[in-house]
N, C-alpha and C positions, 0 to 999 in steps of 0.2 A: 623503783628498780635499781637505780644507782646505789642507793643506801644499802640495799640487800647485797649487792656485789662488794661494796666496801667492807661490810661485815664478813662476807665469805672470804675475802682476801686476807683480812686481819686474822681470822681464825686459821686459815691455811698457813700463814707465815708463823703465827704463834705456835701452832702444833709442831711445825718444823723446828723452831727454836727449842721447844721443850724436848723433842726427840733427840736432837744433837746434843743438848746439854746433858741429858740423862746418859747418852752413849759415852760421853766423856767422863762420867762419874761425878759430875758437879751438882751440888745442891743449888736451889734457886737463890739462896742467901749468898753463896760463894760467887755465883755469876753476877748477881746484882752488885756486890761489893767490887768485883773486878771492873765493872763498867761505870760505877759511880752513881747508881740509882737505888732507890728504896726497893726492897724485895717485893713490896706490894705493887709497885709500878711494873716490875718485871712479870709478876704474876698476872697482871691485867694484860700485858703484851702477850704472854703465852696462852691466855684464854681467849684472845681475840676481842677483848673488851674495849681496847683503845687502839687507835692507829698511831704508831710511834713514828718518830722522825727517821729519815734516811741515816742521819748521823748515829742515832742509837742502834740502828741495825748494823751499821759499819762497826761500831764498838763491840757489838755482840759477836760479829764474825771474827774480829781480832781476838777477843777473849776465848772463843771456842776453837780458835786456830782452824777456821774453815773459810771457804770463799763465799762471797756475796751470792754468786750464782747457785751455790749449794743451798743456801738459805731460802732462796725464792724459787727453786726449780719446780716445785709443785704448782706454781701459778700458771704454768703452761696448760694445765688442765681446767682452769677456770674459764668458762665460756662467757664471752662478753661481746656484744654487738655495739660498736661505737655509734652507729647511726640510730639504732633503736634504743640503746641504753636501757 
């Protein structure tokens, strides 16, 4: 159950990163270069294949000129019961 939620959260954040990046007119290669990661790593982040660090998310928000809260705002809709996990 917890693993499913981790995946759901990674996908939700990744989709948000992709959406904001595209709205800014940036390619995945441009954003990856701006934050100092391989474009393949950024691609895995956007597809929710990996959980990235808070620091990488921070770099992404700075490169996209957006707030951290904007990046993770869709997480409010992920249901999670801490007791039942």
